[in-house]
N, C-alpha and C positions, 0 to 999 in steps of 0.2 A: 504494500500500500504506500503510495507516495506521501511524502511529508508536506505539510502546509508551507506556503511561501512566507518569507519574513522580510519586512522592510525595516531598515534601521536609519533613523534620522540623527545624524551626529557621527562624525568620523574621527573623534578623538580616541584616546586610549581605550575607554570603555566600549565605545561603539565598534571599534575594530576588533576588540577581544571577543565580543558577542558574535560578531560576524564570522570570525574564524571558527569558533566553537560550533555555531549552528551550521555552518557550511560543512564542516567535518562530519557532522551528524546526519548529513543528507538533505538539509533544507536548501531550497532555492533562496538565496539571500541577495537583496538589493540594498546597496549602501548609498546614502545621499547626505549632502551638507548644503549650507547656504551658498557656497561658492561654485557649485555646479560640478558635473561629472568629470570635466577636464582636470579639475584639481585632485581627483582621486585616481587618475590613471596609473601613476607610478606605484602608489601604495597597494592598489589592487593587483597589479602585475607582479610585484615583488613579494608582498606579504599575504595577500588574500586571493590566491588563484581560485577561479570558479565563482567568486563574488562579482555581482554585476554593479558597476558604478552607474548611477542614474540621477535624475532630478528628484527633488522632494515630492513633487506631485506624482510622478510616475512610480516612485517607491510605494506611495500610498495606494494608488489605483491598482497596481499590479500585485499587491501582497495581501495575504489573509490577515496577518497581524503586523502591527507597527511597534517598534521600540523607540521610545524617546530617550536618546542618549546625548542630547545637546545640553549646554549649560542652561540652568533654569532661567537665568535672566534673558534668554532668547526665546522664551515660550511664545511670545506674541508674534513670532515669525511663522508659526504653524498655520497651515490652511484649515481653518475651522470646519468649513463645509465638507471638505473631502474626508475628514476623519469621522463623520457621523456614521454610526453603525459598525465601525471598525473596532477590533480588539486592539487597545492601545496599552502597551506595557510602559509604565512610567518608571524609568530607571534613574530619574533625576533626583537631586537632593538640594534642599535649601541649607546652605552652609556658608554663613556670612564671612568666615575667615578667608574663603577662597574667592567668593564672588561679590562680597560686600552686602550690605543690607538692602533688601528688596521690600518696600513698604507693604505690599499686598500679602507677603508671606510672613510678616512679623507677628500676626495674630496667632498665638499658640493654641487657640481654641479650635482652629481649622488646620488640618494638615496640608502640606503642599499638594498632595495628590487630590485631596478634596477640592482645593481651589482649581486645579487643572481640570477636574471633572466639571466644575461649573463653567470654566472657560471653553470647554469642548463639549457642548450639549449633544447628547446622542452617542458619544464615544463610550466604549465599554472599557473603562479604566481598570487596570490591574497594577498595583504597586509591587514591584519586585526587581531583582538584579541590581539594586542600589546599594546593598549593604555588603557586597563582596568586592575586594580590590580587583581591578581589571586583570592584573597578572595572575591572580589566584584562580580565575576562571579556567585557565589551562592547567596550572600547576596542581590544583586540587581536584580536578575532574577524575572520576572513577566509574567503572562499569556498575550497572544496577546490582544491588544486593552485596556490594563489596563491604567488608567490615570497616566500620568507622567512616563510612561515606559522609562527606560534608553535606549539610542541608542549606537550602535557600528558602527564606520565608516569602510569602505573598499575601496580599490582602485585596479585596475588591467586593463590589456589590452584585456582580453578575456571575452566577454559579457556572454557567456554560463557558464563559470567557476564562474563568479561573481554571477549569478543567483542561482547557486547551493549553494554557500557559504552563500548567503542571507538567504536561507531556514534553513541552520544550525544555523545561528545567531538567527533567529526567534525561532527555536525549543529550543535553549538554554535559551530563556527568554528575548530577547532584540530586539529592532527595528534595522534593518539594513539600513545604509545610504550610498549609492554609491556616492563616491566623484570623480569618473571618472577614468582617466588613471593612470597607476601605479606610475608615477612620482608624482602624487598628494598625495601619501602616506606621503610626507614630511609634510603635514598639520597636521598629528597626530603622528609624531615622538616625542621622548623626548624633553622637553623644548619648547613645543608649547602649545597653549591655549586649544587644544583638548586632550592633553595627560593627562590621569588619572583624568579626569574631568567628573562629572556626569551630562550629558546633554540629553535632549530629541532629537528626530529626527529633529524637527523643529528648535531647538536651534543650532544643528550642522549645518544644512543647512544655517542658517543665520549668522554663525560665519565667 
């Protein structure tokens, strides 16, 4: 059975790491950034063979699921209408030490992913892949059922979308742990005990 196609918006370290792992797992991967596919030709040729460099719009239109791996302060560049109905994996973090303060994300009562959900009405938001260092996506990847396999948490309000994202996480070499509704994404944001910590599924569930 063929794997779903995956579009990744953001070609920094995290975006390219996700692209590499998903492509190796058999996904058709399209990578895009704000500068256009020409800016990706070298990185795709050298580091990401098999990954398709394309525009943001085409990555969305031609993919089943979309990963947001761009800096959070660039979220307003996203084409809102094209993302309606899409599974959107929010791998972004609000982290003032790296991007500065962003007023709309300073309200701690609302998580950054909940705000993104409001900004992208109709998108099926799943928060995940944000609490693992980009280099560890490859270094810590293990086959299913391996002892001590690292887990990745996710949260979202759409059960079907989460089920599909769980399959992606498993294919990338990690156990997926569903922590419930989207607001529970606060449990693995920066400066939490789950952020950038190597834990098994059982350890995440008991934290």
